[in-house]
N, C-alpha and C positions, 0 to 999 in steps of 0.2 A: 504493499499500499503506500503510495507516495505521501510525503508530508507536505503541508501547507508551507508556502514560501511567502515571506512578507513582501508587500509591494514597495517599489522605490519611493522615498520621499522627495526626490529631486524632480526636475522637470522632464526627466526621462520616465515615462509612465509605461507600465506593462499593459499591453493591449489583449494579449491572448489570455483569456479567463478561463481557468479550469473550473467547471461548474459542479461536477458531481462524480462520484464513484460509488455505486450502490452495490452491496454484497449480500446475496442471498444463500443461506446455508441450509443443507438438508441433513438431518440427523440419521443414524443408522435404522431407526425405527420408522423413517419417512413420516415423522409426525410433527416436526418443529421447524419453524422458519424464523429468520431474523435478517436484518439488513442494516448496513452502515453507510453513511454518506460523508465523503470527505473531499477536500479541495486542495488544489495547488494552482499557482499562476504560471502560465507559459512565458516564453522568452522574447516575444516580439516586442520592440521598443520603438518609439518615435518621438520626435521633438515637437509635440504639441500638447496642449492642455486638454485633459478630459474633464468634462463636467461630471458625468456619471456614466459608468458601464456596469452591466449587471445581467445575471441570468438566473433562472430558477428552474428546478425540476418539478413537473406537475404529474402527479399520479392519480388517476381516476378523478380528476377535477380539483384535487387538493394539492396545495404547495407542500412538498416534502422538505425542501431546503432551498434557500437562495443566498446569493453572494453578490454584493453590490459595492462598487468603488464609489465612495462619497466623502468628501472633505478629507481627501489624502488618506483615507483609511478603508479597510475592507469591512463592510457590514454583513455579518453572518446570522441568519435566522434559520431555524430548524423547527421540525414538528415535535421535537423532544423537550426535556426540561431545560431551563436556563443553564448556560455553562457547556452544553453539548455543541461541539463543532461539527456533529454529523447528524443527519436525519435518519429516519427509519422508514424503509419501504415494506410493503406487504403486510403491514400491521393488521389490516382488515380483510386479507385474502381468505382466511379460514374462519369459519363460524366457531362459536364457543364449543370447545370439546371436540371439534372436527379434526381429523388427521389428514395429511396431505396424501392424495390418491394418485397412483400412476394412471397415465392415460386420461386424466380429467383436465379439461381446459379451465383455467382461472383467468378472470378479467384482470388485466394489467395494462391500462391505457397510459401510455407515457408520452408526454409532450414537453417542449421547452418554451418558457415564457421569457421575453425580453423584459427584465424588471429594472432596467437602467433607464436613463433619459436621452440615450442616443441610439440610433440605429446600428445594427450589427449583423455579421454573418456567423452561422452556427455550424459546428461539426459534432457528431456524435460517435463515439467509439463504444461498442458492446463486446465485452468478453465473456465467454462461456467456458468453464472448466470444472474439474472435479478435484477435491482435496481429501486427504486422510492422513491423520496424524501430523498435520502440518506440511504435507508434501503433495504435490500434484500427482494425480493418478492419470497416466497417459494411455492406459488400456481402455477407458471408457471415452467414447466420443462425445465432443461438444455438441454434435447434433442431437443427441438424446436429451438435451436441455433445449426444448422446442419453443422458440419465441416466434410469434407471428408478426412478421414484418409487414407494415402496410404503407399506403400512400407513396408507392415507389416513383410515382410522377413528381412528388414533391421532395423526396428524399433521394438524393443521387448517391448510389453505391460506388465506393472505390472500385475502379476497373480491375484492381488486383484481387478483388474478392468475388467478382462475377463468375458464376458457374463453378465455384470451388466449395466442396463440402469438407466438413471436419475441421474448419478453421477456428481457432480459439477467438480471434478478434475480427469483427465486422465493422467497417468504417462508413459512416453515412454523412452526406454534406446536405445541409438545407438549401434547396434551390432559391436563390433570390435573397433579398434583404428581409430580416425580421425586424420590423419597426419597433420602436420604443412602445412598450405596454402590450404589444401583440403577443399571441400564443401560436405556436407552430401546429401543424397538422401532426397527428400522432405518428411515431415511427414504430411503435410496437402496440398491439392491443390485446394480447393475451400470452399466457405462459402455460406449458404442459410438460410434464416429465414422461418421456416416451417409455411405455412399458417393456420395450426391448431390453431396457436396463436390467430387468429381472431375469432375463435368459442368459445374461453374460456370467458365466460360471466356470470354475475350474474343478475337474473331477480327478480325484486321485484313488488308486486302488492298491491296498496293502493287504495281501493274503485274501481273507473273506470280507474284508472291510472296504467299503466305498464311501469317500468323503467328498461332499460337494460344497465348495466354497463360493459364494456368490460375490463377485466383484464389486457390487455396490454396497455390500454389507459395511456399515461403519464410515461410508464416504459422505462428503458434503458437496453439493453442487452450488457453484458460484456463479452469479451474474453480476458483472461489474459494468457499470454505464458511466462513461465519461463524456461531458459536454464541455467544449470550449468555444469562446466567441471572440471575433476580431472586429475592430471598427470599420466603418465603410470609407473612411478617408484613406486614400491611396490603397484601395482594397486589394488590387492585383499583387502589389508588392508585400502588404501586410500578410495576405493569405500564404504566399510563397514562403515568406520568413518564418511565420508561425506553424504552418502545417506542411510545407514542403512540397506543395502541389500547385499545378498550373490551374488557376480557377476558371480561366476562359476554355480550356480544354475539357474540363469537367462540366461545363455548362451551367455553372452556378451562379455567375455574375449576370 
């Protein structure tokens, strides 16, 4: 997990804004979920003064967390208690006493809101992977963590991700400017853990004893969502510097 970096107090202002990283964990009993939201700033700088730049993660109509640059300081708000620098996703995904079920589709409508006072361009990175005992489990495919990506005409996928399965990271760019106060179209509208995860097993035979060990037993599934934004001033250069891509070639300008 990347740590938050303080913004510069000089006239060199960081424009690339890391908005969120949400982590969903799945217990071995497939019955518990939790999420964390953190921030860091990107490395694009420019010699102009920013009035405000900000971005918020919105989940099913509710702001999970926001981070705005105001009066030379980062203002962070989350849906948790005061003092938390991270918000919580999927708090209301399961009903009281309900356990997470394989192959069941859960609503997870994710959008980005421009919570600053200047227009901006937005990028989203979604990471899917499995963990066990603090280590990644590479024998389980990220595709088994099934996120339903929507509004493909409004969210442009990085060409490197097109048609490739099993990738840990999917990178999306919002097409056009996200005006101050506006909310993007959703980039995900549901989540489902594929039931094929329960068929992944290792079978060992010792004498008359056959032992079946399920690969998912005791693992956690992680979904990290990172959103960062850059200002519209000198957008082509700003996007190239912050994200390393040609905005015109992607068709997002």
